[in-house]
VOGU-3710 file (C-alpha; in Angstrom, 3 decimals, decimal comma):
1> xxxxxxxxxx> -10,117/-16,550/7,796  -6,525/-18,015/7,357  -4,294/-17,641/4,190  -4,244/-21,471/3,798  -8,014/-21,482/3,816  -8,447/-18,532/1,343  -5,822/-19,700/-1,099  -5,643/-23,367/-0,902  -5,133/-25,130/-4,086  -3,033/-23,164/-6,557
11> xxxxxxxxxx> -0,799/-21,538/-4,209  -0,034/-24,933/-2,497  1,232/-26,106/-5,723  3,276/-23,091/-6,212  4,661/-23,752/-2,665  5,697/-27,318/-3,699  7,234/-26,112/-7,005  9,399/-23,758/-4,983  10,926/-26,703/-3,255  12,042/-28,004/-6,628
21> xxxxxxxxxx> 13,544/-24,793/-8,044  17,225/-25,803/-7,736  16,352/-28,923/-9,911  14,980/-26,776/-12,760  11,822/-24,662/-11,909  11,078/-23,523/-15,324  11,292/-26,949/-16,697  8,801/-28,361/-14,099  6,238/-25,643/-14,921  6,623/-26,193/-18,546
31> xxxxxxxxxx> 6,038/-29,954/-18,170  2,948/-29,205/-15,995  1,476/-27,090/-18,517  2,243/-29,488/-21,224  0,572/-32,381/-19,488  -2,296/-30,384/-18,750  -1,705/-30,194/-15,011  -3,281/-26,787/-15,058  -6,730/-28,432/-15,217  -6,974/-30,431/-11,912
41> xxxxxxxxxx> -5,369/-27,719/-9,811  -8,552/-25,703/-8,858  -11,229/-26,815/-6,594  -14,278/-29,060/-7,475  -15,957/-28,426/-10,633  -19,258/-26,416/-9,998  -22,453/-28,041/-10,924  -23,817/-25,225/-13,075  -21,340/-24,253/-15,650  -22,077/-20,810/-17,449
51> xxxxxxxxxx> -21,763/-20,693/-21,122  -18,855/-18,931/-22,663  -19,090/-15,416/-23,744  -19,117/-14,846/-27,483  -15,889/-13,411/-28,908  -16,167/-9,722/-29,889  -15,568/-9,078/-33,614  -13,346/-6,024/-32,726  -11,153/-6,489/-29,738  -11,514/-3,491/-27,414
61> xxxxxxxxxx> -9,005/-4,576/-24,857  -6,178/-6,850/-25,803  -2,614/-7,756/-25,219  -0,045/-7,928/-28,049  1,334/-11,329/-29,181  4,913/-12,333/-28,038  6,512/-12,345/-24,694  4,213/-11,808/-21,635  4,094/-8,305/-20,203  5,452/-7,979/-16,586
71> xxxxxxxxxx> 4,906/-4,272/-16,263  1,702/-3,329/-14,583  1,370/0,248/-16,177  1,677/-1,520/-19,692  -0,947/-4,089/-18,659  -3,151/-1,285/-17,653  -2,674/0,589/-20,841  -3,442/-2,318/-23,028  -6,568/-3,090/-20,918  -8,234/0,218/-21,837
81> xxxxxxxxxx> -11,476/-0,370/-23,774  -10,300/1,511/-26,920  -10,345/0,312/-30,705  -7,558/2,357/-32,327  -4,973/0,493/-34,153  -2,674/3,563/-34,638  -2,299/4,539/-30,882  -1,810/0,835/-30,257  0,983/0,672/-32,728  2,450/3,731/-31,067
91> xxxxxxxxxx> 2,257/2,195/-27,687  3,672/-1,130/-29,001  6,775/0,496/-30,410  7,564/2,243/-27,169  6,792/-0,774/-24,971  9,294/-2,808/-27,062  12,142/-0,496/-26,168  12,123/-2,161/-22,621  13,288/-5,398/-23,897  15,964/-3,987/-26,196
101> xxxxxxxxxx> 17,195/-1,784/-23,375  17,572/-4,743/-20,904  20,043/-6,318/-23,384  21,659/-3,120/-24,204  20,732/-3,486/-27,923  20,800/0,128/-29,101  20,014/-0,354/-32,799  16,630/-1,840/-32,189  15,777/0,979/-29,812  16,439/3,448/-32,580
111> xxxxxxxxxx> 14,470/1,520/-34,976  11,448/1,560/-32,507  11,821/5,310/-32,234  11,700/5,598/-36,163  8,568/3,386/-36,270  7,020/5,478/-33,547  7,709/8,849/-35,323  6,101/7,332/-38,635  2,987/6,332/-36,627  2,663/9,815/-35,112
121> xxxxxxxxxx> 3,126/11,450/-38,514  0,891/9,169/-40,643  -1,504/8,192/-37,992  -2,177/11,499/-36,376  -5,582/12,167/-38,048  -6,921/8,718/-37,371  -5,939/9,004/-33,669  -7,584/12,456/-33,507  -10,733/11,141/-35,170  -11,216/8,673/-32,272
131> xxxxxxxxxx> -11,356/11,534/-29,691  -14,476/13,349/-29,245  -14,822/17,038/-30,392  -14,320/18,567/-26,804  -11,187/16,568/-26,138  -9,441/16,939/-29,625  -7,426/19,922/-28,752  -6,062/18,231/-25,629  -5,106/15,100/-27,724  -3,276/17,208/-30,539
141> xxxxxxxxxx> -1,329/18,897/-27,775  -0,211/15,360/-26,447  0,511/14,146/-29,916  2,738/17,348/-30,330  4,438/16,611/-27,103  5,021/12,999/-28,051  6,503/13,972/-31,354  8,888/16,497/-29,676  10,022/13,774/-27,128  10,892/11,018/-29,455
151> xxxxxxxxxx> 14,013/12,549/-30,816  15,505/12,313/-26,980  15,070/8,667/-26,759  17,071/8,336/-30,084  19,676/10,685/-28,745  19,931/8,856/-25,605  20,381/5,333/-27,401  23,026/6,926/-29,562  24,967/7,853/-26,429  24,260/4,664/-24,781
161> xxxxxxxxxx> 22,552/6,222/-21,938  20,481/3,485/-20,584  19,008/5,637/-17,632  18,032/8,508/-20,101  16,228/6,210/-22,443  14,325/4,687/-19,677  13,193/7,985/-18,150  12,280/9,443/-21,618  10,527/6,342/-22,623  8,278/6,226/-19,449
171> xxxxxxxxxx> 7,524/9,847/-19,942  6,318/9,124/-23,430  4,296/6,262/-22,409  2,468/8,216/-19,830  1,522/10,675/-22,588  0,436/7,800/-24,724  -1,845/6,480/-21,774  -3,395/10,022/-21,457  -4,085/10,197/-25,229  -5,778/6,607/-24,947
181> xxxxxxxxxx> -7,712/7,832/-21,992  -9,044/10,591/-24,140  -10,278/8,127/-26,573  -12,583/6,404/-23,756  -16,262/6,784/-24,332  -19,171/5,593/-22,058  -18,574/2,392/-19,955  -18,542/-0,468/-22,620  -20,994/-2,981/-21,166  -23,872/-3,725/-18,828
191> xxxxxxxxxx> -22,901/-5,728/-15,550  -25,456/-8,418/-15,043  -28,589/-7,331/-13,223  -27,987/-9,936/-10,544  -25,136/-7,919/-9,238  -26,829/-4,477/-9,213  -26,960/-4,684/-5,215  -23,095/-4,309/-5,239  -21,000/-1,114/-5,586  -19,521/-0,908/-9,269
201> xxxxxxxxxx> -16,478/0,980/-10,527  -17,442/2,288/-14,026  -13,922/3,507/-14,903  -10,687/3,647/-12,984  -9,415/4,866/-9,411  -6,196/5,423/-7,818  -5,588/4,199/-4,469  -2,732/5,174/-2,113  -1,898/2,867/0,613  0,151/4,630/3,664
211> xxxxxxxxxx> 1,854/1,640/5,268  4,382/1,213/7,975  7,026/0,697/5,372  5,965/3,578/3,088  3,488/4,349/0,464  2,100/2,197/-2,435  0,079/3,525/-5,182  -2,231/1,248/-7,031  -4,603/1,721/-10,032  -7,851/-0,077/-9,748
221> xxxxxxxxxx> -9,332/-1,082/-13,000  -13,210/-1,268/-13,194  -13,050/-1,515/-16,877  -12,034/-5,266/-16,487  -13,467/-5,950/-12,994  -16,202/-3,405/-12,299  -17,864/-5,471/-9,412  -14,522/-6,552/-7,782  -12,999/-3,025/-8,154  -16,162/-1,354/-7,029
231> xxxxxxxxxx> -16,308/-3,515/-3,789  -12,714/-2,600/-3,195  -12,948/1,195/-3,939  -15,994/1,185/-1,658  -14,287/-0,330/1,162  -11,402/1,856/0,790  -13,560/4,914/0,794  -15,236/3,500/3,985  -11,749/3,355/5,765  -12,276/-0,253/6,278
241> xxxxxxxxxx> -8,601/-1,179/5,684  -7,217/1,600/7,729  -5,104/0,122/10,642  -5,308/-3,630/9,278  -2,278/-5,896/9,425  -0,704/-7,991/6,564  -0,556/-11,711/6,461  2,713/-12,762/4,564  3,732/-16,347/3,858  7,286/-16,582/2,048
251> xxxxxxxxxx> 6,438/-19,776/0,304  3,451/-18,357/-1,239  4,632/-15,128/-2,691  1,596/-13,041/-1,686  1,063/-10,263/0,836  -2,435/-10,439/2,098  -4,785/-8,213/4,132  -8,378/-7,422/4,812  -9,342/-9,614/7,706  -11,223/-7,306/10,061
261> xxxxxxxxxx> -10,655/-7,574/13,855  -13,412/-9,603/15,574  -15,187/-12,779/14,739  -16,284/-11,656/11,093  -14,198/-12,916/8,291  -15,231/-10,421/5,615  -17,279/-7,358/5,374  -20,857/-7,024/6,767  -22,648/-4,491/4,746  -24,416/-2,093/7,452
271> xxxxxxxxxx> -27,145/-1,529/4,899  -28,307/-5,094/4,736  -26,531/-6,689/7,993  -25,212/-9,317/5,802  -21,933/-10,617/4,470  -21,049/-9,054/1,223  -20,064/-11,581/-1,228  -18,224/-10,837/-4,364  -18,508/-13,260/-7,393  -15,489/-14,165/-9,242
281> xxxxxxxxxx> -15,158/-11,798/-12,132  -12,584/-12,136/-14,998  -12,449/-10,626/-18,532  -10,912/-12,751/-21,064  -8,926/-11,458/-23,966  -11,316/-10,777/-27,028  -14,546/-10,885/-24,709  -16,826/-8,001/-24,602  -17,657/-8,323/-20,819  -16,269/-10,466/-17,899
291> xxxxxxxxxx> -17,288/-13,937/-16,980  -18,809/-14,410/-13,610  -19,182/-16,982/-10,912  -16,724/-19,859/-12,324  -13,084/-20,201/-12,788  -11,860/-20,255/-16,315  -10,846/-23,869/-15,880  -14,459/-24,747/-14,838  -15,678/-23,116/-17,988  -13,181/-25,083/-19,982
301> xxxxxxxxxx> -11,113/-21,842/-20,881  -8,063/-22,510/-18,836  -5,696/-22,005/-21,676  -7,220/-18,455/-22,559  -5,616/-15,199/-21,218  -7,279/-12,712/-18,847  -6,906/-9,055/-19,789  -5,407/-8,582/-16,401  -2,881/-11,405/-15,813  -0,738/-12,495/-12,685
311> xxxxxxxxxx> 2,424/-11,517/-14,766  3,301/-8,203/-12,843  4,797/-7,816/-9,474  2,133/-6,181/-7,226  -0,982/-7,415/-8,887  -4,077/-6,802/-6,619  -6,389/-9,815/-6,569  -9,446/-10,772/-4,543  -8,821/-13,489/-2,022  -11,616/-16,067/-1,650
321> xxxxxxxxxx> -12,164/-19,561/-0,163  -10,527/-22,342/-2,309  -13,812/-24,201/-2,864  -15,944/-21,075/-3,447  -15,325/-18,852/-6,454  -18,013/-16,622/-5,251  -16,950/-16,313/-1,569  -14,675/-13,262/-1,579  -15,400/-10,174/0,439  -12,834/-7,894/1,743
331> xxxxxxxxxx> -9,622/-9,805/1,792  -7,279/-9,187/-0,987  -3,618/-9,782/-1,800  -0,796/-8,255/-3,602  0,895/-10,906/-5,635  4,803/-10,671/-5,477  5,558/-12,125/-9,018  8,700/-14,198/-9,391  9,453/-15,404/-13,094  10,828/-18,729/-11,924
341> xxxxxxxxxx> 7,787/-19,597/-9,823  5,176/-18,230/-12,021  6,279/-18,027/-15,623  4,546/-15,164/-17,263  1,646/-16,219/-19,479  1,383/-19,733/-18,294  1,107/-19,413/-14,377  -1,339/-21,272/-12,138  -3,280/-18,414/-10,916  -4,668/-16,758/-14,181
351> xxxxxxxxxx> -8,524/-17,664/-14,279  -8,598/-18,830/-10,750  -8,567/-15,407/-8,985  -9,824/-11,991/-9,938  -7,229/-9,263/-10,579  -8,674/-5,806/-10,185  -5,492/-3,558/-10,491  -1,596/-3,275/-10,169  0,573/-1,399/-7,854  2,371/1,123/-9,980
361> xxxxxxxxxx> 4,612/2,712/-7,477  6,041/1,232/-4,204  7,465/-2,287/-5,401  10,309/-1,550/-3,001  7,943/-0,958/-0,184  6,058/-4,488/-0,847  9,453/-6,264/-0,962  9,996/-5,220/2,665  6,624/-6,034/4,144  6,119/-8,795/6,478
371> xxxxxxxxxx> 3,365/-10,038/9,099  4,322/-7,175/11,501  3,534/-4,418/9,043  0,174/-2,809/8,540  -1,926/-0,440/6,443  -1,882/2,884/8,173  -4,506/4,266/5,794  -5,783/3,692/2,390  -7,243/6,647/0,471  -8,967/6,936/-3,017
381> xxxxxxxxxx> -7,088/9,909/-4,533  -8,504/9,844/-7,883  -11,389/8,335/-9,696  -13,849/8,215/-6,898  -16,631/9,874/-9,159  -16,428/6,459/-11,074  -17,946/4,486/-8,069  -21,521/3,788/-8,566  -23,513/2,669/-5,522  -26,363/0,228/-5,753
391> xxx> -28,927/3,004/-5,497  -27,593/4,558/-8,386  -27,345/1,494/-10,628
//
């Protein structure tokens, strides 16, 4: 199955836009959004349109307002299904440092540190209350480490040491992420019964790709896309992707793989002897569970934001036939995000293709990849216990 066939409509538009970049790429995209051109870009409207899901009264997975986030790790942190304002404030204060750091604005960095220190001090009890008794000691230790690590960021900012600020901030955010994971409870919703015959990822998993250019580490998010992520982790665990080559098209800004050798164009499940088809699965900000079976455009929700957007380099998404939202199987792609081509928050892929994770290490490897490279092996190194096979559903 060719890349053109799988990623037909939106990416053709991106390719056309690329030819106009020298004439003002950002302006063209802005005009396209303003005129509503995001509407007609996808395939034909489906005959049966599912009703939109109700908006949750309390958001369990959300992104903060303002500039779109382009860091996959940050997107994954915000996508965790937790509901604790204090830890989200702490995370936000630390995330905001990145923008100030890029502009070498040192005073705002120090103010963010002060705000973070205040949250840790005043919100400690509320954060610990969100953790179960058996995890509370570990959470308290993390809060101690965060509190002790914040002064190092302020000191680095005072010395105008950009690298030290970046390193210390990243370490603190990793600890915040661990604290947020301690707040997780049971899987937050039931997947529709019609997909019970498909593997599901009830949590997260880490997959390491060994490629001919080096390793790429990705976090797979079953909280936002349990069926899509479950299918992928199952195929990785079967060794399906080992030895498969990449398809690269410079104009399309994707790096795609998953086409097995031979006449088959997807995964044939040995348990059934049939093509395993994966439904389009997208969790929208504010919804309690994903939508299935239709693009957000077909549902009239094309201006709403997915929890996992195409705004970070190395987003992993399911490929599918351009005219069939539910025709994906084994092929997936890394999206090689370029701000000029796909402005964060208003690009042409959100809501049309299902993201199920992000590459968190190995961007430099992805940038070197071409059609001559291949996946040597793909391994689930963490989280395999979260994979639920159909017989266990």
